[in-house]
DSSP file (Angstrom, degrees, kcal/mol; ACC not computed):
  #  RESIDUE AA STRUCTURE BP1 BP2  ACC     N-H-->O    O-->H-N    N-H-->O    O-->H-N    TCO  KAPPA ALPHA  PHI   PSI    X-CA   Y-CA   Z-CA
    1    1 A M     >        0   0    0      0, 0.0     4,-1.6     0, 0.0     5,-0.1   0.000 360.0 360.0 360.0 -45.1  192.9  137.8  304.8
    2    2 A L  H  >  +     0   0    0      1,-0.2     4,-2.3     2,-0.2     5,-0.2   0.895 360.0  51.7 -69.5 -38.5  190.4  138.9  302.1
    3    3 A L  H  > S+     0   0    0      1,-0.2     4,-2.6     2,-0.2     5,-0.2   0.898 108.3  50.4 -64.9 -40.0  192.5  137.4  299.3
    4    4 A S  H  > S+     0   0    0      1,-0.2     4,-2.2     2,-0.2    -1,-0.2   0.875 110.8  50.6 -67.4 -35.0  192.8  134.0  301.0
    5    5 A T  H  X S+     0   0    0     -4,-1.6     4,-2.2     2,-0.2    -2,-0.2   0.913 111.2  47.7 -66.2 -41.8  189.0  134.0  301.4
    6    6 A I  H  X S+     0   0    0     -4,-2.3     4,-2.1     2,-0.2    -2,-0.2   0.923 113.2  47.6 -64.9 -43.7  188.5  134.8  297.8
    7    7 A L  H  X S+     0   0    0     -4,-2.6     4,-1.0     1,-0.2    -1,-0.2   0.878 111.8  50.7 -66.9 -35.3  190.9  132.1  296.7
    8    8 A E  H  < S+     0   0    0     -4,-2.2     4,-0.4     1,-0.2     3,-0.4   0.906 110.8  48.3 -68.4 -39.7  189.3  129.6  299.0
    9    9 A A  H >< S+     0   0    0     -4,-2.2     3,-1.0     1,-0.2    -2,-0.2   0.842 106.5  58.0 -67.6 -33.2  185.8  130.5  297.6
   10   10 A A  H >< S+     0   0    0     -4,-2.1     3,-1.4     1,-0.2    -1,-0.2   0.779  95.0  64.8 -67.9 -24.8  187.2  130.1  294.1
   11   11 A S  T 3< S+     0   0    0     -4,-1.0     4,-0.3    -3,-0.4    -1,-0.2   0.717  95.3  59.1 -71.1 -18.3  188.2  126.6  294.8
   12   12 A Y  T <> S+     0   0    0     -3,-1.0     4,-2.5    -4,-0.4    -1,-0.3   0.446  76.8 102.4 -85.4  -0.3  184.6  125.6  295.2
   13   13 A G  H <> S+     0   0    0     -3,-1.4     4,-2.5     1,-0.2     5,-0.2   0.896  78.6  46.8 -55.1 -50.4  183.8  126.7  291.7
   14   14 A P  H  > S+     0   0    0      0, 0.0     4,-2.2     0, 0.0    -1,-0.2   0.883 113.3  49.8 -62.3 -37.3  183.6  123.3  290.0
   15   15 A A  H  > S+     0   0    0     -4,-0.3     4,-2.2     2,-0.2    -2,-0.2   0.917 112.3  46.7 -66.6 -42.6  181.4  121.9  292.8
   16   16 A I  H  X S+     0   0    0     -4,-2.5     4,-2.4     2,-0.2    -1,-0.2   0.890 111.4  52.3 -66.1 -38.8  179.0  124.8  292.6
   17   17 A A  H  X S+     0   0    0     -4,-2.5     4,-2.4    -5,-0.3    -2,-0.2   0.891 108.7  50.7 -63.1 -40.0  178.9  124.5  288.8
   18   18 A A  H  X S+     0   0    0     -4,-2.2     4,-2.1     2,-0.2    -2,-0.2   0.907 110.7  48.1 -66.2 -40.7  178.1  120.8  289.2
   19   19 A V  H  X S+     0   0    0     -4,-2.2     4,-2.2     2,-0.2    -2,-0.2   0.907 111.9  50.2 -65.3 -40.4  175.2  121.6  291.6
   20   20 A A  H  X S+     0   0    0     -4,-2.4     4,-2.1     1,-0.2    -2,-0.2   0.896 110.6  49.3 -64.6 -39.3  173.9  124.3  289.3
   21   21 A A  H  X S+     0   0    0     -4,-2.4     4,-2.2     2,-0.2    -1,-0.2   0.890 110.0  51.4 -66.8 -37.5  174.0  121.9  286.3
   22   22 A A  H  X S+     0   0    0     -4,-2.1     4,-2.4     2,-0.2    -2,-0.2   0.891 109.0  50.7 -65.0 -38.9  172.1  119.2  288.4
   23   23 A I  H  X S+     0   0    0     -4,-2.2     4,-2.5     2,-0.2    -1,-0.2   0.902 108.9  52.1 -64.6 -40.1  169.5  121.8  289.3
   24   24 A A  H  X S+     0   0    0     -4,-2.1     4,-2.2     1,-0.2    -2,-0.2   0.912 111.2  46.8 -60.3 -42.6  169.1  122.6  285.6
   25   25 A V  H  X S+     0   0    0     -4,-2.2     4,-2.3     2,-0.2    -2,-0.2   0.891 111.9  49.6 -69.1 -38.1  168.6  119.0  284.7
   26   26 A I  H  X S+     0   0    0     -4,-2.4     4,-2.3     2,-0.2    -2,-0.2   0.913 111.2  50.2 -66.7 -40.6  166.1  118.4  287.5
   27   27 A G  H  X S+     0   0    0     -4,-2.5     4,-2.5     1,-0.2    -2,-0.2   0.905 111.1  49.0 -62.5 -41.1  164.2  121.5  286.4
   28   28 A A  H  X S+     0   0    0     -4,-2.2     4,-3.0     2,-0.2     5,-0.2   0.897 110.0  51.4 -64.8 -40.1  164.2  120.2  282.8
   29   29 A A  H  X S+     0   0    0     -4,-2.3     4,-2.0     2,-0.2    -2,-0.2   0.910 111.3  46.8 -64.4 -40.8  163.0  116.8  283.9
   30   30 A L  H  X S+     0   0    0     -4,-2.3     4,-2.2     2,-0.2    -1,-0.2   0.913 113.7  49.5 -68.6 -39.5  160.1  118.2  285.9
   31   31 A G  H  X S+     0   0    0     -4,-2.5     4,-2.3     1,-0.2    -2,-0.2   0.924 110.5  48.3 -62.6 -45.0  159.2  120.5  283.0
   32   32 A L  H  X S+     0   0    0     -4,-3.0     4,-2.5     1,-0.2    -1,-0.2   0.870 110.7  52.3 -65.2 -35.7  159.2  117.7  280.5
   33   33 A G  H  X S+     0   0    0     -4,-2.0     4,-2.4    -5,-0.2    -1,-0.2   0.901 110.2  48.0 -64.5 -40.9  157.1  115.6  282.8
   34   34 A K  H  X S+     0   0    0     -4,-2.2     4,-2.6     2,-0.2    -2,-0.2   0.882 110.4  52.0 -67.7 -38.0  154.6  118.4  283.1
   35   35 A I  H  X S+     0   0    0     -4,-2.3     4,-2.6     2,-0.2    -2,-0.2   0.957 112.2  45.9 -60.4 -50.4  154.6  118.8  279.3
   36   36 A G  H  X S+     0   0    0     -4,-2.5     4,-2.5     1,-0.2    -2,-0.2   0.902 112.8  50.5 -59.5 -43.1  153.9  115.1  278.8
   37   37 A Q  H  X S+     0   0    0     -4,-2.4     4,-2.2     1,-0.2    -1,-0.2   0.933 112.2  46.0 -63.0 -46.2  151.2  115.1  281.5
   38   38 A S  H  X S+     0   0    0     -4,-2.6     4,-2.4     1,-0.2    -1,-0.2   0.896 112.1  51.9 -65.4 -38.6  149.4  118.0  280.0
   39   39 A A  H  X S+     0   0    0     -4,-2.6     4,-2.6    -5,-0.2    -1,-0.2   0.919 110.2  47.6 -62.2 -44.8  149.6  116.6  276.5
   40   40 A M  H  X S+     0   0    0     -4,-2.5     4,-2.0     1,-0.2    -2,-0.2   0.886 112.2  49.7 -65.7 -37.8  148.1  113.3  277.6
   41   41 A E  H  X S+     0   0    0     -4,-2.2     4,-1.8     2,-0.2    -1,-0.2   0.918 111.8  48.6 -64.7 -41.7  145.3  115.0  279.4
   42   42 A A  H  X S+     0   0    0     -4,-2.4     4,-2.5     1,-0.2    -2,-0.2   0.912 111.9  48.9 -65.4 -41.4  144.6  117.2  276.4
   43   43 A I  H  < S+     0   0    0     -4,-2.6    -1,-0.2     1,-0.2    -2,-0.2   0.862 108.4  54.2 -66.7 -34.3  144.6  114.1  274.1
   44   44 A A  H  < S+     0   0    0     -4,-2.0    -1,-0.2    -5,-0.2    -2,-0.2   0.874 112.4  44.1 -65.8 -35.9  142.3  112.3  276.5
   45   45 A R  H  < S+     0   0    0     -4,-1.8    -2,-0.2     1,-0.3    -1,-0.2   0.882 131.5  20.0 -75.3 -39.5  139.8  115.2  276.3
   46   46 A Q    ><  +     0   0    0     -4,-2.5     3,-1.5    -5,-0.2    -1,-0.3  -0.718  64.5 174.7-134.4  83.4  140.0  115.6  272.5
   47   47 A P  G >  S+     0   0    0      0, 0.0     3,-1.7     0, 0.0     4,-0.2   0.815  78.4  64.6 -60.0 -32.0  141.4  112.5  270.8
   48   48 A E  G 3  S+     0   0    0      1,-0.3     3,-0.3     2,-0.1     4,-0.2   0.734 101.6  50.6 -67.0 -19.9  140.8  114.0  267.3
   49   49 A A  G <> S+     0   0    0     -3,-1.5     4,-2.3     1,-0.2    -1,-0.3   0.233  77.9 110.9 -97.6  13.4  143.4  116.7  268.1
   50   50 A G  H <> S+     0   0    0     -3,-1.7     4,-2.8     1,-0.2     5,-0.2   0.865  72.3  52.9 -56.7 -42.7  146.0  114.1  269.2
   51   51 A G  H  > S+     0   0    0     -3,-0.3     4,-2.2    -4,-0.2    -1,-0.2   0.924 112.3  43.7 -61.9 -46.0  148.3  114.6  266.2
   52   52 A R  H  > S+     0   0    0      2,-0.2     4,-2.3     1,-0.2    -1,-0.2   0.894 114.9  49.3 -68.0 -38.7  148.5  118.3  266.6
   53   53 A I  H  X S+     0   0    0     -4,-2.3     4,-2.4     2,-0.2    -2,-0.2   0.914 111.3  49.8 -65.4 -42.4  148.9  118.1  270.4
   54   54 A F  H  X S+     0   0    0     -4,-2.8     4,-2.2    -5,-0.2    -2,-0.2   0.901 110.5  49.9 -64.0 -41.0  151.7  115.4  270.0
   55   55 A T  H  X S+     0   0    0     -4,-2.2     4,-2.1     1,-0.2    -1,-0.2   0.921 112.1  47.6 -63.5 -44.3  153.5  117.6  267.5
   56   56 A S  H  X S+     0   0    0     -4,-2.3     4,-2.5     1,-0.2     5,-0.2   0.880 110.1  53.5 -62.6 -38.9  153.4  120.6  269.8
   57   57 A M  H  X S+     0   0    0     -4,-2.4     4,-2.4     1,-0.2    -2,-0.2   0.920 109.5  47.4 -61.8 -44.2  154.5  118.5  272.7
   58   58 A I  H  X S+     0   0    0     -4,-2.2     4,-2.2     2,-0.2    -2,-0.2   0.908 112.5  49.6 -65.6 -43.4  157.6  117.3  270.8
   59   59 A I  H  X S+     0   0    0     -4,-2.1     4,-2.0     2,-0.2    -2,-0.2   0.938 113.5  44.5 -62.1 -49.5  158.5  120.8  269.7
   60   60 A V  H  X S+     0   0    0     -4,-2.5     4,-2.4     1,-0.2    -1,-0.2   0.888 111.6  54.0 -65.1 -38.2  158.2  122.3  273.2
   61   61 A G  H  X S+     0   0    0     -4,-2.4     4,-2.4    -5,-0.2    -1,-0.2   0.892 107.1  51.6 -62.0 -40.2  160.2  119.3  274.6
   62   62 A A  H  X S+     0   0    0     -4,-2.2     4,-2.2     2,-0.2    -1,-0.2   0.885 108.8  50.7 -64.0 -39.3  163.0  120.0  272.1
   63   63 A F  H  X S+     0   0    0     -4,-2.0     4,-2.5     2,-0.2     5,-0.2   0.929 110.4  49.2 -63.2 -44.5  163.1  123.6  273.2
   64   64 A V  H  X S+     0   0    0     -4,-2.4     4,-2.3     1,-0.2    -2,-0.2   0.916 111.4  49.3 -61.1 -43.0  163.3  122.6  276.9
   65   65 A E  H  X S+     0   0    0     -4,-2.4     4,-2.3     2,-0.2    -1,-0.2   0.888 110.5  51.1 -64.4 -37.9  166.1  120.2  276.1
   66   66 A G  H  X S+     0   0    0     -4,-2.2     4,-2.2     2,-0.2    -2,-0.2   0.913 111.2  46.5 -65.5 -43.4  168.0  122.9  274.1
   67   67 A V  H  X S+     0   0    0     -4,-2.5     4,-2.5     2,-0.2    -2,-0.2   0.884 112.4  52.1 -66.2 -38.6  167.8  125.4  276.9
   68   68 A T  H  X S+     0   0    0     -4,-2.3     4,-2.3    -5,-0.2    -2,-0.2   0.906 108.7  48.8 -63.0 -42.6  168.8  122.7  279.4
   69   69 A L  H  X S+     0   0    0     -4,-2.3     4,-2.4     2,-0.2    -2,-0.2   0.914 111.5  50.3 -63.2 -42.7  171.9  121.8  277.3
   70   70 A F  H  X S+     0   0    0     -4,-2.2     4,-2.4     1,-0.2    -2,-0.2   0.919 110.4  50.3 -61.1 -44.0  172.8  125.5  277.1
   71   71 A A  H  X S+     0   0    0     -4,-2.5     4,-2.4     2,-0.2    -2,-0.2   0.894 110.1  50.1 -62.5 -40.4  172.4  125.9  280.9
   72   72 A I  H  X S+     0   0    0     -4,-2.3     4,-2.6     2,-0.2    -1,-0.2   0.926 110.7  48.7 -65.1 -44.2  174.7  122.9  281.5
   73   73 A V  H  X S+     0   0    0     -4,-2.4     4,-2.5     1,-0.2    -2,-0.2   0.918 112.1  49.0 -61.6 -43.3  177.3  124.2  279.2
   74   74 A V  H  X S+     0   0    0     -4,-2.4     4,-2.4     2,-0.2    -1,-0.2   0.911 111.4  50.2 -63.2 -41.5  177.2  127.6  280.9
   75   75 A C  H  X S+     0   0    0     -4,-2.4     4,-1.7     1,-0.2    -2,-0.2   0.927 112.5  46.4 -63.7 -44.2  177.5  126.0  284.3
   76   76 A L  H  X S+     0   0    0     -4,-2.6     4,-0.8     1,-0.2    -2,-0.2   0.896 112.6  49.3 -67.9 -38.9  180.5  123.9  283.3
   77   77 A L  H >X S+     0   0    0     -4,-2.5     4,-1.1     1,-0.2     3,-0.5   0.883 109.8  52.1 -64.8 -38.3  182.2  126.8  281.7
   78   78 A A  H 3< S+     0   0    0     -4,-2.4    -1,-0.2     1,-0.2    -2,-0.2   0.823 106.7  53.5 -66.6 -30.6  181.6  128.9  284.8
   79   79 A G  H 3< S+     0   0    0     -4,-1.7    -1,-0.2     1,-0.2    -2,-0.2   0.685 101.1  63.3 -76.5 -18.1  183.2  126.2  286.9
   80   80 A Q  H <<        0   0    0     -4,-0.8    -1,-0.2    -3,-0.5    -2,-0.2   0.890 360.0 360.0 -72.0 -40.0  186.3  126.2  284.8
   81   81 A G     <        0   0    0     -4,-1.1    -2,-0.2    -3,-0.1    -1,-0.1   0.436 360.0 360.0-130.7 360.0  187.4  129.6  285.5
């Protein structure tokens, strides 16, 4: 009985991994939107600092994208086995 329950739960692995990857992507999208919003507000307040703010925004966005890609890979690998 317990073994059949475990095997049945294991069959949902790919679906759970896909949902987890989707949540990671949605979180990244929201984070990148917030980064962009904050950067635009900061540039509107101090236009002379726009170049530095833009550079920081791009760097932080790249970090968020990297972490998101790592999360997707981990989710997909977890769904495999």
